[in-house]
N, C-alpha and C positions, 0 to 999 in steps of 0.2 A: 782147286783154288780156283779162284775168279779173283783175279789181280786190276787196278784200276788206273791207270793212266789218265791225269787230266788237271783241272786247274783248281781253281777256289770255291766253282759252281757243284763240282764232285769231293769238295779237300772236308777230309773227318774234323777238323775246322773250321772251316770257314774262313770267313773272314770278317772283320769288322769287333776285332777287341770277344768273339764268343756273341757277339748279337746275329750272328748268321751262318748257318752252317752247309752244308756240301751236301748231295741224294748219298754218296758214298757212306755217309756215317751210318746212316738206314737200310743199307742195302741188306746188309746182313740177317734182318728179320723178316727178309724174303725169301732166301733161300736156303737149302740144306745143307751147303758147301763151307770151306771155309772164303772169309775174303780177306783179302790182303791190299787195303784202299795207299796206295799213295800217291794218289792225286795232292798236286801242291798249289797252295794261295801264288797268282801272279805266274801262273810256266804259260806260257805256249807250246808249239812242238821243235819250234827250233830251241828256245830253251832247255826244255828237256831232255833234247838229247844233247847238248853243244854241253850241258856243265855238270852229266855225269846222274845225270836221275833213274832214266831208261838204264844206265847200263847196272846201276847197283840194283833194280828194275829184272833185268829179263836174269840178273843171275840167278835169282831166289827159283825162276821159271820152270818144271817137271811137264814131262811129260804127259797131255793128259788135259793142264791146266788150262784157263782162259785167260784172254786179258782184254780186258775190255778200253780200248782208245778212246776218248774224249778230247777233242781240242778245238778252239773257234773263237776265244772269247779273246784270248790278247791280241794273238795272230795276225789282229791290222795293222797299218800304219806301214809298212816296206819295209825295206832291209837298213833303211837309214835312217827311220825314226829314235829318237836319242831314248826312247822305251828299248832297244836292243833284242825286243820282240822280235817283230815283225819277220814275215818269211819274202823270197825273194817274188816275184810275179809267175804266174806260165801254170802248166799244170805235169813238167817232163822235167828234165835232168838243168835246164838253165840254174846260173850261177852265177853270183855275184862279190866280190871281195869285199869287207867294210873294213876301217880300222873301227873299234868300240874303244868309249870312253876311257880306256885302263895301258890301253893302247897296243892292244895286239890285234893283231891279223884275222879275221873271220869268213870261212868261205859259205856265206848265204844262198841254201839250196830253196826249190819250193815247198809249199803247205806238204801236195801229193809226195813228194821226194822222203820227206822226212816218215809219214806214215805206212809209206812201201815200205820203209827200213825195218821199220818195227814190226811190223809182219811178217813180214822175211823169219828176218832172226826167230820173232816167235813162231813159226810153224818149222824155221830145223831145227828148234827144240822140241820138233814133235807137240808143241803145243797148239791153241784153237785161239785167233783174234779174234775179236769183233768188232766196230767201229762203229761208234755210235757218235750221229750229231750234236752240238753244241746244247743246251740247253739257250728258250728264247727268255728276252730280256720282257719285263715289264710294259708292254706299249698295246694299244689300244686305240683301231678304229673304226668307229662306227659296230662297234663290239666284237669287230673281229683283229686276230692276233696276221700281221700281215707275215709274210715268206720271209726265209734268214739271210745270212750273208750266204757272198759264194762261200764259203768254208764249209756248210750245211752242202750243198754240190759236190765239190771236195773229194767230202767222205763215200757221199755215195758213188763215185766216179772212183775211185780206189778201190771198194767194197766189189762191183762190175766187174771190173778187170783183172781184181785176182780171185772173183768168187769165192768172195769170204760172208760172211753173215755182215748184215748192216739193219741197223739200228735206227729210224730215223726218231728220237728223241725232244729231240725240235717240235716238232708236227705230231709227236700223241699229246704230249706235255700244252701245246699250242688249241689243239682242240679242246680236250677237257679245259682247258680256261674257257673256252666258251661260253661251255658247255652251263661252268659256275658263275662266271661273268664278270666283271670288268667289277661292277660293284664289293660283290664277296671277296673277293681279294685283297679291294681296297680296305672294307672293312677288319678281314678281321689278322691285317696288317702284315702281309705273309712274304712284303717287300719292304721292311723295319729303315733300310739306310739307302738304299739307290734303285735304281731299277735292274738289278742285273745279279744279288746279290738276297738267297732267300731263307727266310724266318725258319727256327726247324722242324714248326710245321709245313711248311709246304715243299724243304724240303727232303722230309717226308712222305711226300705226296711227291715228287721229281721221283725217289726213291720206286713208288709203288708202279 
């Protein structure tokens, strides 16, 4: 089984009341094994870890399964942002304690810290983690899609240091978009609601 941990860009149901889908919905069409997609709209690495979604996912993982881990869209803003999704700055074990809107205190870690914990738990179960950079936003400049944020780099950093596979999905998709052209994507309404969430056709393209 391939498990997927991620946000709305991979979520089975996407966002925006069904107008958009995530690539996880269509990924099973391109593999011969089972796919257990636990990506959820609005999630960051911090919230996926904090709110129990990761515990639920890892409980179902067996030896030789794969766990695809992809975050980055909702991880911005820092630990004090009102969204309560942002990670602490840095690449290591740095922490900051914040008080959430519900009055609870939370120790917020760095983005790489959360990813390392997830990977270690996968490895400890005899399964195989695979890290993916997040999907690009629909943004062209002179026919090119720009480089991603630091969260793209953080995924590669952890993959390199832990010697685990890294799929730079951001760059793979961006280069394919450049081949198709900005006007093609616009005319086919691949982003019907905003610059981030894909139509079903575009989500299937990302899955491919």
